[in-house]
C-alpha positions as CSV (number, residue, x, y, z in Angstrom):
1,X,7.5,87.1,1.4
2,X,6.8,89.4,4.4
3,X,7.0,86.4,6.7
4,X,10.3,85.3,5.2
5,X,11.8,88.8,5.5
6,X,10.6,89.0,9.1
7,X,12.2,85.7,9.9
8,X,15.5,86.7,8.3
9,X,15.5,90.1,10.2
10,X,14.8,88.4,13.5
11,X,17.4,85.8,12.9
12,X,19.9,88.5,12.1
13,X,19.3,90.2,15.5
14,X,20.0,86.9,17.1
15,X,23.2,86.3,15.3
16,X,24.4,89.9,16.2
17,X,24.4,88.7,19.8
18,X,27.4,86.6,19.0
19,X,29.4,89.8,18.3
20,X,29.3,90.6,22.0
21,X,31.5,87.6,22.6
22,X,34.3,88.9,20.4
23,X,35.8,91.3,23.0
24,X,36.0,88.4,25.4
25,X,38.0,86.4,22.9
26,X,40.8,89.0,23.2
27,X,40.4,90.3,26.7
28,X,39.2,87.2,28.5
29,X,37.9,88.1,32.0
30,X,39.2,91.6,31.6
31,X,36.2,92.2,29.3
32,X,34.3,92.6,32.5
33,X,35.7,96.1,32.7
34,X,33.5,97.0,29.7
35,X,30.3,95.6,31.2
36,X,29.2,98.7,33.1
37,X,29.3,100.9,30.0
38,X,27.8,98.2,27.7
39,X,25.0,97.3,30.1
40,X,24.3,101.0,30.6
41,X,24.2,101.5,26.9
42,X,21.8,98.5,26.6
43,X,19.6,100.0,29.3
44,X,19.4,103.3,27.5
45,X,18.6,101.7,24.2
46,X,15.9,99.5,25.6
47,X,14.3,102.3,27.7
48,X,13.9,104.6,24.7
49,X,12.8,101.7,22.4
50,X,10.2,100.6,25.0
51,X,8.7,104.0,25.4
52,X,9.0,105.6,22.0
53,X,8.8,102.4,19.9
54,X,6.3,100.4,21.9
55,X,4.3,102.2,24.6
56,X,3.4,105.3,22.6
57,X,2.4,103.3,19.5
58,X,0.3,101.1,21.8
59,X,-1.6,104.1,23.1
60,X,-2.0,105.4,19.5
61,X,-3.4,102.2,18.2
62,X,-5.6,101.1,21.1
63,X,-7.1,102.1,24.4
64,X,-5.2,103.0,27.5
65,X,-6.6,100.0,29.2
66,X,-5.1,97.8,26.5
67,X,-1.7,99.3,27.1
68,X,-2.0,99.0,30.8
69,X,-3.0,95.3,30.5
70,X,-0.2,94.5,28.1
71,X,2.5,96.2,30.1
72,X,1.3,94.5,33.3
73,X,1.4,91.1,31.6
74,X,4.9,91.9,30.3
75,X,6.1,92.7,33.8
76,X,4.5,89.7,35.3
77,X,6.0,87.5,32.6
78,X,9.5,88.7,33.3
79,X,9.1,88.4,37.1
80,X,7.7,84.9,36.7
81,X,10.7,84.0,34.5
82,X,13.2,85.3,37.0
83,X,11.5,83.4,39.8
84,X,11.6,80.1,37.9
85,X,15.2,80.5,36.9
86,X,16.3,81.4,40.5
87,X,14.2,78.6,42.1
88,X,16.1,75.6,43.3
89,X,14.2,73.3,41.0
90,X,15.7,75.0,37.9
91,X,19.3,74.8,39.0
92,X,21.8,72.1,38.0
93,X,24.5,70.6,40.2
94,X,27.7,72.3,39.1
95,X,30.6,74.5,40.1
96,X,29.8,78.1,41.0
97,X,31.3,79.3,37.7
98,X,29.3,76.8,35.6
99,X,26.1,77.6,37.5
100,X,26.6,81.3,37.0
101,X,27.1,80.8,33.3
102,X,24.0,78.7,33.1
103,X,21.8,81.2,34.9
104,X,23.0,84.1,32.8
105,X,22.2,82.0,29.7
106,X,18.8,81.1,30.9
107,X,17.9,84.6,32.0
108,X,18.8,86.1,28.6
109,X,17.2,83.2,26.7
110,X,13.9,83.8,28.5
111,X,14.1,87.5,28.0
112,X,14.6,87.2,24.3
113,X,11.1,85.9,23.6
114,X,9.3,89.2,24.3
115,X,12.0,90.9,22.3
116,X,10.9,88.7,19.4
117,X,7.3,89.7,20.1
118,X,8.4,93.3,19.8
119,X,9.9,92.7,16.4
120,X,6.9,90.8,15.1
121,X,4.4,93.3,16.4
122,X,6.3,96.3,15.0
123,X,6.6,94.5,11.6
124,X,2.8,94.0,11.5
125,X,2.2,97.7,12.3
126,X,1.4,100.3,9.6
127,X,3.6,102.9,11.5
128,X,6.3,104.0,9.0
129,X,9.8,103.2,10.1
130,X,8.7,101.4,13.3
131,X,9.8,97.9,12.3
132,X,13.3,99.1,11.3
133,X,13.6,101.1,14.6
134,X,12.7,98.2,16.8
135,X,14.9,95.7,14.9
136,X,17.9,98.1,15.1
137,X,17.2,98.7,18.8
138,X,17.0,95.1,19.7
139,X,20.1,94.3,17.6
140,X,22.0,97.0,19.4
141,X,21.1,95.8,22.9
142,X,21.8,92.2,21.9
143,X,25.6,92.9,21.6
144,X,26.2,93.7,25.3
145,X,24.0,90.8,26.2
146,X,26.4,88.6,24.2
147,X,29.3,90.0,26.2
148,X,27.4,89.2,29.4
149,X,27.0,85.6,28.4
150,X,30.6,85.2,27.2
151,X,32.3,86.6,30.3
152,X,31.1,83.8,32.8
153,X,31.6,81.2,30.1
154,X,35.2,82.3,29.7
155,X,35.7,82.2,33.4
156,X,34.3,78.6,33.4
157,X,36.8,77.5,30.8
158,X,34.6,77.3,27.7
159,X,36.1,77.6,24.2
160,X,35.6,80.7,22.0
161,X,33.3,78.9,19.7
162,X,31.1,77.8,22.6
163,X,31.1,81.4,23.9
164,X,30.0,82.7,20.5
165,X,27.2,80.2,19.9
166,X,26.0,80.3,23.5
167,X,25.6,84.1,23.0
168,X,23.7,83.5,19.8
169,X,21.6,80.8,21.4
170,X,20.3,83.2,24.1
171,X,18.5,85.1,21.3
172,X,17.2,82.0,19.5
173,X,13.6,82.6,20.7
174,X,13.6,86.0,18.9
175,X,12.7,84.7,15.4
176,X,10.1,82.3,16.9
177,X,8.5,85.1,19.0
178,X,8.6,87.5,16.0
179,X,6.7,85.0,13.8
180,X,4.1,84.2,16.5
181,X,3.4,87.9,17.2
182,X,3.2,88.7,13.5
183,X,0.7,85.9,12.8
184,X,-1.4,86.7,15.8
185,X,-1.7,90.5,15.2
186,X,-2.6,89.9,11.6
187,X,-5.6,87.8,12.8
188,X,-6.6,89.8,15.9
189,X,-6.4,93.6,15.5
190,X,-6.9,94.2,19.2
191,X,-3.8,92.2,20.1
192,X,-1.6,94.8,18.4
193,X,-1.5,97.4,21.2
194,X,-1.5,94.7,23.9
195,X,1.4,93.0,22.3
196,X,3.3,96.3,22.0
197,X,2.7,97.1,25.6
198,X,3.5,93.5,26.7
199,X,7.0,93.7,25.1
200,X,7.5,97.2,26.5
201,X,6.6,96.1,30.0
202,X,8.9,93.1,29.8
203,X,11.7,95.2,28.4
204,X,11.3,98.0,31.0
205,X,11.2,95.4,33.8
206,X,14.4,93.9,32.4
207,X,16.1,97.3,32.5
208,X,14.9,98.0,36.1
209,X,15.6,94.5,37.5
210,X,18.6,93.3,35.6
211,X,20.5,95.7,33.3
212,X,20.6,98.8,35.5
213,X,21.5,97.0,38.8
214,X,24.1,94.9,37.0
215,X,25.6,98.1,35.3
216,X,26.2,99.8,38.6
217,X,27.0,96.8,40.7
218,X,30.8,97.2,40.2
219,X,30.7,100.7,41.6
220,X,31.5,102.3,38.2
221,X,28.3,104.4,38.3
222,X,29.7,107.1,36.0
223,X,30.6,104.6,33.3
224,X,27.1,103.0,33.5
225,X,25.3,106.3,33.4
226,X,27.5,107.5,30.5
227,X,26.7,104.3,28.6
228,X,23.0,104.8,29.3
229,X,23.1,108.4,28.1
230,X,24.8,107.4,24.9
231,X,22.4,104.5,24.3
232,X,19.4,106.8,24.8
233,X,20.8,109.5,22.6
234,X,21.5,107.0,19.8
235,X,17.9,105.7,19.9
236,X,16.3,109.2,20.1
237,X,18.4,110.2,17.1
238,X,17.4,107.1,15.2
239,X,13.7,107.7,16.1
240,X,13.9,111.2,14.7
241,X,15.7,110.0,11.6
242,X,13.0,107.3,10.9
243,X,10.2,109.6,11.9
244,X,8.9,107.2,14.6
């Protein structure tokens, strides 16, 4: 039953990604004006979730060396994923618009696996309220990711249904990662803090290398910072509410 509930919860976070495509349906490429705020919001959510919901529990449940190892592996994983996606061998011959859409999809697809690890790891933890906190945090940051996917797809001429399901598809690894992490931490206690820190490292690297630069790239720094402040405040309030 626990595994079934976990799978359903992780699947729900993936489906929520499709909601990010909805503004693009009505605004088209004008939805790009919302990106700085939405990406800033996602960065704020993920930063607080990584530190409060993952790194601190990793230090509480294991040694500092485990947390450092896990975080380092998470950063390396994300860097390696970006390198592979940006390498010439991974690119397909297509127009600039289609190539951009593909790269955005692949980046977010790869990034969603450690997010699934975070869900599964939190679910396996005995920390009260942690699983709900992480699930809500990842669900919240999935929405602007869906917007980021839909915008280049709209520019490339894809239909609304393809925009929606492509957004959902970027988060398809989340249920898989959640189940893998849950099963592994149930068998190997020492993996729990390492898995927490791994997900935190990958998520913080994602914020530093992708979300934050993308949020300010249009020059609307105030909007991006405002979104980040709101996202961080929401997650801090949620953390206090859940007692995490």
